[in-house]
PyMOL CGO cylinders between C-alpha atoms (Angstrom):
from pymol import cmd
from pymol.cgo import CYLINDER

trace = [
    CYLINDER, 39.07, 20.42, -16.26, 41.74, 22.99, -16.44, 0.3, 1, 1, 1, 1, 1, 1,
    CYLINDER, 41.74, 22.99, -16.44, 41.31, 26.37, -14.75, 0.3, 1, 1, 1, 1, 1, 1,
    CYLINDER, 41.31, 26.37, -14.75, 41.07, 28.28, -18.30, 0.3, 1, 1, 1, 1, 1, 1,
    CYLINDER, 41.07, 28.28, -18.30, 38.11, 25.82, -19.19, 0.3, 1, 1, 1, 1, 1, 1,
    CYLINDER, 38.11, 25.82, -19.19, 36.21, 26.18, -15.95, 0.3, 1, 1, 1, 1, 1, 1,
    CYLINDER, 36.21, 26.18, -15.95, 36.39, 30.14, -16.45, 0.3, 1, 1, 1, 1, 1, 1,
    CYLINDER, 36.39, 30.14, -16.45, 35.33, 29.78, -19.95, 0.3, 1, 1, 1, 1, 1, 1,
    CYLINDER, 35.33, 29.78, -19.95, 32.28, 27.42, -18.88, 0.3, 1, 1, 1, 1, 1, 1,
    CYLINDER, 32.28, 27.42, -18.88, 31.25, 30.08, -16.34, 0.3, 1, 1, 1, 1, 1, 1,
    CYLINDER, 31.25, 30.08, -16.34, 31.09, 32.67, -18.98, 0.3, 1, 1, 1, 1, 1, 1,
    CYLINDER, 31.09, 32.67, -18.98, 29.16, 30.47, -21.11, 0.3, 1, 1, 1, 1, 1, 1,
    CYLINDER, 29.16, 30.47, -21.11, 26.76, 29.46, -18.49, 0.3, 1, 1, 1, 1, 1, 1,
    CYLINDER, 26.76, 29.46, -18.49, 26.02, 33.26, -17.93, 0.3, 1, 1, 1, 1, 1, 1,
    CYLINDER, 26.02, 33.26, -17.93, 25.32, 33.71, -21.59, 0.3, 1, 1, 1, 1, 1, 1,
    CYLINDER, 25.32, 33.71, -21.59, 23.14, 30.85, -21.57, 0.3, 1, 1, 1, 1, 1, 1,
    CYLINDER, 23.14, 30.85, -21.57, 21.29, 31.96, -18.26, 0.3, 1, 1, 1, 1, 1, 1,
    CYLINDER, 21.29, 31.96, -18.26, 20.80, 35.39, -20.21, 0.3, 1, 1, 1, 1, 1, 1,
    CYLINDER, 20.80, 35.39, -20.21, 19.51, 33.80, -23.34, 0.3, 1, 1, 1, 1, 1, 1,
    CYLINDER, 19.51, 33.80, -23.34, 17.13, 31.53, -21.43, 0.3, 1, 1, 1, 1, 1, 1,
    CYLINDER, 17.13, 31.53, -21.43, 15.65, 34.65, -19.48, 0.3, 1, 1, 1, 1, 1, 1,
    CYLINDER, 15.65, 34.65, -19.48, 15.35, 36.75, -22.68, 0.3, 1, 1, 1, 1, 1, 1,
    CYLINDER, 15.35, 36.75, -22.68, 12.96, 34.12, -24.40, 0.3, 1, 1, 1, 1, 1, 1,
    CYLINDER, 12.96, 34.12, -24.40, 9.20, 34.25, -24.26, 0.3, 1, 1, 1, 1, 1, 1,
    CYLINDER, 9.20, 34.25, -24.26, 8.92, 30.71, -22.92, 0.3, 1, 1, 1, 1, 1, 1,
    CYLINDER, 8.92, 30.71, -22.92, 9.25, 30.59, -19.29, 0.3, 1, 1, 1, 1, 1, 1,
    CYLINDER, 9.25, 30.59, -19.29, 11.24, 27.69, -17.80, 0.3, 1, 1, 1, 1, 1, 1,
    CYLINDER, 11.24, 27.69, -17.80, 9.62, 26.59, -14.56, 0.3, 1, 1, 1, 1, 1, 1,
    CYLINDER, 9.62, 26.59, -14.56, 11.94, 26.75, -11.37, 0.3, 1, 1, 1, 1, 1, 1,
    CYLINDER, 11.94, 26.75, -11.37, 11.79, 23.06, -11.08, 0.3, 1, 1, 1, 1, 1, 1,
    CYLINDER, 11.79, 23.06, -11.08, 13.45, 22.60, -14.39, 0.3, 1, 1, 1, 1, 1, 1,
    CYLINDER, 13.45, 22.60, -14.39, 15.45, 25.58, -14.70, 0.3, 1, 1, 1, 1, 1, 1,
    CYLINDER, 15.45, 25.58, -14.70, 18.83, 24.24, -13.52, 0.3, 1, 1, 1, 1, 1, 1,
    CYLINDER, 18.83, 24.24, -13.52, 18.59, 21.28, -15.65, 0.3, 1, 1, 1, 1, 1, 1,
    CYLINDER, 18.59, 21.28, -15.65, 17.87, 23.40, -18.79, 0.3, 1, 1, 1, 1, 1, 1,
    CYLINDER, 17.87, 23.40, -18.79, 20.74, 25.78, -17.68, 0.3, 1, 1, 1, 1, 1, 1,
    CYLINDER, 20.74, 25.78, -17.68, 23.28, 22.79, -17.28, 0.3, 1, 1, 1, 1, 1, 1,
    CYLINDER, 23.28, 22.79, -17.28, 22.05, 21.19, -20.54, 0.3, 1, 1, 1, 1, 1, 1,
    CYLINDER, 22.05, 21.19, -20.54, 22.34, 24.53, -22.36, 0.3, 1, 1, 1, 1, 1, 1,
    CYLINDER, 22.34, 24.53, -22.36, 25.83, 25.32, -21.09, 0.3, 1, 1, 1, 1, 1, 1,
    CYLINDER, 25.83, 25.32, -21.09, 26.81, 21.70, -22.04, 0.3, 1, 1, 1, 1, 1, 1,
    CYLINDER, 26.81, 21.70, -22.04, 25.90, 22.21, -25.55, 0.3, 1, 1, 1, 1, 1, 1,
    CYLINDER, 25.90, 22.21, -25.55, 27.62, 25.43, -26.14, 0.3, 1, 1, 1, 1, 1, 1,
    CYLINDER, 27.62, 25.43, -26.14, 30.66, 24.04, -24.33, 0.3, 1, 1, 1, 1, 1, 1,
    CYLINDER, 30.66, 24.04, -24.33, 30.61, 20.79, -26.59, 0.3, 1, 1, 1, 1, 1, 1,
    CYLINDER, 30.61, 20.79, -26.59, 30.12, 22.83, -29.62, 0.3, 1, 1, 1, 1, 1, 1,
    CYLINDER, 30.12, 22.83, -29.62, 33.28, 24.77, -29.01, 0.3, 1, 1, 1, 1, 1, 1,
    CYLINDER, 33.28, 24.77, -29.01, 35.13, 21.85, -27.53, 0.3, 1, 1, 1, 1, 1, 1,
    CYLINDER, 35.13, 21.85, -27.53, 35.53, 23.51, -24.02, 0.3, 1, 1, 1, 1, 1, 1,
    CYLINDER, 35.53, 23.51, -24.02, 35.75, 21.18, -21.10, 0.3, 1, 1, 1, 1, 1, 1,
    CYLINDER, 35.75, 21.18, -21.10, 34.21, 17.90, -21.24, 0.3, 1, 1, 1, 1, 1, 1,
    CYLINDER, 34.21, 17.90, -21.24, 32.18, 16.71, -24.17, 0.3, 1, 1, 1, 1, 1, 1,
    CYLINDER, 32.18, 16.71, -24.17, 28.43, 16.30, -23.44, 0.3, 1, 1, 1, 1, 1, 1,
    CYLINDER, 28.43, 16.30, -23.44, 26.30, 13.17, -23.24, 0.3, 1, 1, 1, 1, 1, 1,
    CYLINDER, 26.30, 13.17, -23.24, 24.42, 11.58, -26.02, 0.3, 1, 1, 1, 1, 1, 1,
    CYLINDER, 24.42, 11.58, -26.02, 21.55, 14.02, -25.97, 0.3, 1, 1, 1, 1, 1, 1,
    CYLINDER, 21.55, 14.02, -25.97, 23.97, 16.94, -25.86, 0.3, 1, 1, 1, 1, 1, 1,
    CYLINDER, 23.97, 16.94, -25.86, 25.92, 15.61, -28.82, 0.3, 1, 1, 1, 1, 1, 1,
    CYLINDER, 25.92, 15.61, -28.82, 22.89, 14.88, -31.01, 0.3, 1, 1, 1, 1, 1, 1,
    CYLINDER, 22.89, 14.88, -31.01, 21.87, 18.53, -30.48, 0.3, 1, 1, 1, 1, 1, 1,
    CYLINDER, 21.87, 18.53, -30.48, 25.48, 19.85, -31.59, 0.3, 1, 1, 1, 1, 1, 1,
    CYLINDER, 25.48, 19.85, -31.59, 25.53, 17.38, -34.58, 0.3, 1, 1, 1, 1, 1, 1,
    CYLINDER, 25.53, 17.38, -34.58, 22.26, 18.65, -35.83, 0.3, 1, 1, 1, 1, 1, 1,
    CYLINDER, 22.26, 18.65, -35.83, 20.78, 15.15, -35.62, 0.3, 1, 1, 1, 1, 1, 1,
    CYLINDER, 20.78, 15.15, -35.62, 17.14, 15.65, -34.99, 0.3, 1, 1, 1, 1, 1, 1,
    CYLINDER, 17.14, 15.65, -34.99, 16.04, 12.08, -34.79, 0.3, 1, 1, 1, 1, 1, 1,
    CYLINDER, 16.04, 12.08, -34.79, 18.96, 11.10, -32.17, 0.3, 1, 1, 1, 1, 1, 1,
    CYLINDER, 18.96, 11.10, -32.17, 17.92, 14.28, -30.31, 0.3, 1, 1, 1, 1, 1, 1,
    CYLINDER, 17.92, 14.28, -30.31, 14.52, 13.28, -29.79, 0.3, 1, 1, 1, 1, 1, 1,
    CYLINDER, 14.52, 13.28, -29.79, 15.60, 9.63, -29.09, 0.3, 1, 1, 1, 1, 1, 1,
    CYLINDER, 15.60, 9.63, -29.09, 18.10, 10.69, -26.58, 0.3, 1, 1, 1, 1, 1, 1,
    CYLINDER, 18.10, 10.69, -26.58, 15.91, 13.41, -24.91, 0.3, 1, 1, 1, 1, 1, 1,
    CYLINDER, 15.91, 13.41, -24.91, 14.51, 12.86, -21.43, 0.3, 1, 1, 1, 1, 1, 1,
    CYLINDER, 14.51, 12.86, -21.43, 11.09, 14.30, -20.64, 0.3, 1, 1, 1, 1, 1, 1,
    CYLINDER, 11.09, 14.30, -20.64, 12.35, 17.63, -19.46, 0.3, 1, 1, 1, 1, 1, 1,
    CYLINDER, 12.35, 17.63, -19.46, 14.70, 18.19, -22.47, 0.3, 1, 1, 1, 1, 1, 1,
    CYLINDER, 14.70, 18.19, -22.47, 12.18, 17.00, -25.04, 0.3, 1, 1, 1, 1, 1, 1,
    CYLINDER, 12.18, 17.00, -25.04, 10.17, 20.16, -23.91, 0.3, 1, 1, 1, 1, 1, 1,
    CYLINDER, 10.17, 20.16, -23.91, 13.10, 22.59, -24.55, 0.3, 1, 1, 1, 1, 1, 1,
    CYLINDER, 13.10, 22.59, -24.55, 14.43, 21.23, -27.93, 0.3, 1, 1, 1, 1, 1, 1,
    CYLINDER, 14.43, 21.23, -27.93, 13.34, 24.30, -29.61, 0.3, 1, 1, 1, 1, 1, 1,
    CYLINDER, 13.34, 24.30, -29.61, 15.00, 26.58, -26.86, 0.3, 1, 1, 1, 1, 1, 1,
    CYLINDER, 15.00, 26.58, -26.86, 18.32, 24.74, -27.33, 0.3, 1, 1, 1, 1, 1, 1,
    CYLINDER, 18.32, 24.74, -27.33, 18.23, 25.03, -31.15, 0.3, 1, 1, 1, 1, 1, 1,
    CYLINDER, 18.23, 25.03, -31.15, 17.67, 28.75, -30.85, 0.3, 1, 1, 1, 1, 1, 1,
    CYLINDER, 17.67, 28.75, -30.85, 20.17, 29.20, -28.30, 0.3, 1, 1, 1, 1, 1, 1,
    CYLINDER, 20.17, 29.20, -28.30, 22.75, 26.99, -30.35, 0.3, 1, 1, 1, 1, 1, 1,
    CYLINDER, 22.75, 26.99, -30.35, 22.25, 29.28, -33.21, 0.3, 1, 1, 1, 1, 1, 1,
    CYLINDER, 22.25, 29.28, -33.21, 22.28, 32.65, -31.33, 0.3, 1, 1, 1, 1, 1, 1,
    CYLINDER, 22.28, 32.65, -31.33, 25.13, 32.13, -28.93, 0.3, 1, 1, 1, 1, 1, 1,
    CYLINDER, 25.13, 32.13, -28.93, 28.54, 32.30, -30.41, 0.3, 1, 1, 1, 1, 1, 1,
]
cmd.load_cgo(trace, "trace")
């Protein structure tokens, strides 16, 4: 990944972290890094920055609800609402 994309992903990660922490739902410490990484991947994938996300991330970005639930692991299934709000609010 080129240096510019790495810097952009770091900036996006900060925005995602700020968004997660501003929400009324609390992400437990055990899940926090996973949710932060997936959230960052969703926004980066949406804007074509860095490497594209996996099947779950792509399903969220594509607004494919059935595939989103079908590809979600146990942790991500709990945070689909958070990811959708984040995708809508972070630009």
